[in-house]
N, C-alpha and C positions, 0 to 999 in steps of 0.2 A: 650609743655611740660606739666606737671600735678601737683597736690595736695601738699604741704605743706608749701613751704617757697620762699621768694623773696627778693631783696634787693634794698636798697635806694641810689642815686647817692651821691658820696662823692668825695672829691678831694685828700685825704691822704689816704695812705695805713698803716696798723698795720705790724710790721715785724712779720713773720710768725711763728718763734719760740720763740717768747717772746715779752713783752711790751716794749715801749719806755719810759725809766724811766723819760725822760724830757717832756713827752706829757701831763702832767697833768691828765685831765680827760679822756684821750683816743682819738684816731685819728679819729675814726669814730662815728657817732650816735649810742647809746647802747652798745658801747664798753668803759669800763673804767678801769683806773689803780687801782682804788679804789675796796675794797673786795665787794662781793654781801652781802645785808642785813643779810643773815643767812648762811655766809661763814663756810665751813669747814676747809678751809686753808686761814688765813687772809693776807696772803702774795700775793696771787692770785688776779688778776683783774676779771672784771665782765662782761659777756654778756647778755644782757637783751632781752629777747623775749616776744612778747605780746600774749595774748589770748582775743579774743573777742568771746564771747560763749552766750549760753542759760542756764541761771540758775534759771529762774523764769517761762519761757513760755512753749509752748507745747512740746518742746523738752530739757526740763530741765532733763530728764531721760537719754539723751544722754550727755548733756553738763557737768553735775556735774561729772559723772565718768570719762568721757574722759579727763576732767581737772585734776582730781585726778590721774588718770593713768600717764599722762604726767608729774606731779611733781613727782611721784614715779620714774620714769625713770630718770629723770635728778638728783634727790637726790642720786641715785646709781653712775651715772656718776660723779658727785661732789665728793663722798665718796672715788671714786676709783682714785682721782687725778686730775678730771676735763678734759679740753682738752687744751693741751699747758700749757701756763701760765695763764689760765682763768677757771673759774666756770661759770656756766649757770644758771640764774635765770628766772624762769617761774611763779612766784608768784607775783611779784610787779604790773605788769601791767596786771592783769586779770580783764576783764570788762564784765558786764552783759548786753547783748542787749536785752533780753525779747523776742527774735526771732522776733524783729522789723527791718527790713533793714535800715530804716532811722536812728534809733538809732544807729545801728551797724556803719553806716559810720561817725556819730558823734563821737562815741568812738574811732575810728580809728583817726580822726583828734586830738583827745585829747592826744594821746600816741605817734603817729608817729614820732615826733622829739626826743623820749627817747628811741627808740628801734632799734635793728639791723635788725630784722625781726619779722614776725608774725608766731608763731608756731601753732596757732589753729584760724581759722576763720569759725565759724560753720554757715552753712546754704548756699545753692546755690545763691539765689537772694541777700543774704546779703553780701556774698563775692564778688559777681558781683558790689555791691554798691561801693566797696572800690578799684576794680580793676584797674579803670582808674589813680587814685591818685597814687597807690601804684605802677604801672608801670611807671609813669612820674617820681617817685622819687626812682625808682630801689629797692623797698622793696620786698623782697621774702615773699610770704604767704603760709601757708599750710592750704588749707581748709579742715574742717572738714565736708565734702561733697563731693558727688561722681557724680556731674554733668558731662556731657560728654564735657562741654566745656573747661575744664581745659587743655586738650591736645593741644588746640590751642593757648596757650598764654605761655610766657617765664617767668614769676614770680611765677606761682603756682607750688608747688610740690604735685602733687596727689599721693595718694595710693589706689589701689584696683580697682576693675572693677566699670565703672559708672552704674548709675541706668538703662541706656539705655541698656548697654550690658547685666547686670543682667536680665533684661526683656526678652532680645532675648533668653538667654540661658534657662529660665523659659519656654517660649513657645516651645522652641525645644524640652525640656524634655517632656513637655505636649504632643506634637506631637508624640514623640518616645512612649509614653505610650498609644498611640491610640485615643488621643483627637480628636474632630472633631470641636469644637468651644472653645474660650476663650474671657474672659472679663478683661477689666482693670478698677478697682475701684480706683480712685487716686486723691490726693489734686490738686486743681487748681495751676499753677505757676511752675516754673522750675523745682522742685524736681518730682512732680507728673506727669508732662508733659513728663519729660525725659523718664520716666518708660513706660508711655504710649506709646510714639511714639516707643520705642524699642519693645514693644509687638506687636503693630501694623505691623512693618516691619516684624517680624518673622512670624507672622500669615499670611501675604500676601505671604511671602516666602514659607511657608508650606502648603499654601491652606486651612487654617481654617477660620471658620467664627469668625468675630472680633466685639466686642460690646465695646464702649467707655463710661464710667460713671464716672463723675466727682462729687466729693463731693461738697456740697454747699459752704463752706469755709474752710480755713485752722483753725485748732483747732475746729472744728464743735462739737466735744465731743459725747456725747451718742445719740443725734438725727441724726440717719443715714438713716431715714425711706425712704426717696426718693432714696438714693442709693440702699437700700434693694429691694425696689419694682422694681427698674429698673433690678436688678440682678435676682429677681425672674421671671421677664418677659422674660429675655433673655435665662435663664437657660443653661449657659456655662458648660463645663466639667471642665474647670479650670478657676481660677481668679488669675490674678496678682494684688496684692493690695498694693499701695503706698501712704500710709497715717502714721500718728502717732498711737502708740500702742492703745491710748485709742479708736481711730475712728475704728481701725482694730478690735478690740474685740466687739465694737457694731456692725459691719457689719458681723462679723462671727457668733456672738451669735445671733443675730437678725435674719439672714438668715437660721440658722440652726433650729431656734425656729419655723419656718415656713416650715420645711421639706427639706430644700435646702440641697443636698448631694455632690455638687461640691468640688473640692479640691482648697484650698488657698495657694498661695505661695506668701510671702511677700518681698518686698524690705527691705535691711538691716535695715532701721530706723522703721519699723513697729512693732519690736519686743521689748519687755520688760517682764522679767519674772514676773513682779508684776500683770500682765493680767491674769495670772493662779489662782489668787485669787477673780477674779470678777465672776459674774454669767456665764459670758462667757467661763470660764476656760474649762469645759469639752468638748464644742464644739471646742475651740482652740486645745485642744489636739488631738481631733479626725480629724480635717479637715485642720489644718494650718502647713506649714512649711516656715522657714525663708530662703530667698537667701542671701548669703554671699561670699567674697572671702577672709575671714581671718580665721585663726584658732579658734577654740571653746577654752574656758577656760582651758578643761582638755586635750589638745593636748599634746601628748608626742613629744615633741620638744625642743631643747636646750634653745632657747630664750623665750618660754612660762615657760619652768621650772624657769628661771630667774625672770620672770614677776611674776609668784605666789609667790616666795620668797619675791620680792620686796613688795607685796601686803600686806604681813603679815595677819593681822586679819580682813582685808577689805573684805566684802561679795563679793564672786564670781561675777563678772559683764563684759559681753564681750566688753562693751564700754570701761570700766576700761582698759582691755587688748588691745583694739585698741589704745587708747590713749596712753599708754605705748610703744606699738611698733612702732607706728608712730615716736617717737623719734629717731629710728635709721636712718631715712632719714636725719633729721636735723643735727645729730652728724656726719655723714658721710660728709655732705656739710662743717661743721664748721671745721672738721679735714682737710680735703684737702684745703679749703681756708686758714687756718694758714700754712699749708705745703707749699703752693704756694705764700705766701706773699700777700694774697687777701682778708684779713678780714676787708671788709668794704662792704657797700652795692652792689655797682656794681661788685665787686670781688666775692660775694657770688651768684649773679645771673649768672655771667660767669662760676663759679665753677659748679653750679647745671645743667647748660645747655650742661656742658662737660661730665656729667656722662653717663654711659650705663648700670649702675646697682650698687647695694650695697649688703653688707652681713648683712642681717637682722637676722641671725642665725635661719632661717625658718619660721619668724614671719610673713612676708609680701609676698603677692603673686608673683608667678613668673612673671617677665617682670617689676617689680616695679624698678622705677627710671631711665628708658632708655630715658633720655630727651636730647640726644645729636642727635636722630634721627627725624624723621618727626612725625606728629600726629599719624599715622597708626602704626608706629612702637612704639610709646609711650604707645598706649592704652593698659591697661591689659584686658584680655578677659576670664577669668576664672571664674567660679562659682561653689560653692557647695551648697547643700540643707541639712539645720539642721532640725531636727524634734523635737518637745516638748519630753523632757525626764526628768521626775520628778527627776529621780537618779543622774542626771548630776549636777555638781556643779552650772553652770549657767543656768540649766533647759532645755538646748538644747543639742544635739549632732548630729554628722554628719549621714546624712541618704543617701546621694548622694555624692560620693567623687568627688573633684574638676573636672570639665569637661568644655570644650569649645564646644557649638553647633554648628550646620552647618552654621546657620545665622551669628553668632557672629564672627566665624572663617574668613568668606570670606567677611564681610562686611567693606566697605571703607567710613570712616569718612570724610565728606568734610565740615560739620559745626555740631554745637551742635543739639542733636536730639531735644530737646524741641523747638527749632526754627522751626521744620517741623510741628508742631501741625496743 
């Protein structure tokens, strides 16, 4: 099963259509008869979901808007009457890991007794750090991460194509454009390795020369001279780049300054519109595209129209929109759990694993939430390519419509890609 939610073991079930007025604080951890701290309707109980994210580290540019988008989604749900006899709170248990896996695990242990599920757990290694405990206690986890490992466990509710699948599709696209060689420039660790292995698998499948270039550290910043030197030596036609935005800008800008003209296609976390204001901005606009499986901010889709209305004066940001639209998954699980009298941790896990899909009003990629099947049925395999577009609200627009390449379409996942490094 895949990305966003899982549940903890409990011994009592809450009635599906309402609360037990004699149950005091609620029958399951994270479910209370008392109203949420900022309740719209004081007569409704509260369901608490945790967020463990990055608000100060290398991916704060993801964590901050993603968290704001989640809040906006649940604000709208609560204004519309909540879910059953409950409203949902995603603000009381927001914790900042600073993108540190050990801190991430510590924060999970701080909040786990007070929550029903984790609506956002940012980072692949970080979410892996809490996975065993969450599994033992049946806590659903919604990873804000696209590791290819989530399809192999039953407590994560993933959305979107994995970094591995994205990279396969990037390389298939490059091959279809006539490329003869590709390189992967990537962070060390689960995220970067997942993308690198996907790129390598596709390069082998398509007969392309492949070069693996690892950045020195995560959050290496502007000093990417070693990666740039390796890239200039390899001279690939296309580069899969799986870093943060700052590192992406350093690699693209530094390479272009030395006359490199190959094309860069980045994993989804490599993009942030702020890089266009950096010295590398012109090179990024000329050479870079982002791979994604999610609609862009301006997409003419019913769910995205609702997202934009909920955003109000918030500056357009595709991480905000993904945070918002990820809420459709947890909402579907909660609704069915209540309908089936399973609003507890074990019931949430059972409910999630019974789903074959959800209605996200067009905001999530085809195949999302098919967790009743095996891992290969679970895996989302679609990717679109977004080009830099200064006229677009979030500064990117679709350049290549969603597609599934030959490699990803036929690939059989037997273990997480990053383990094949």
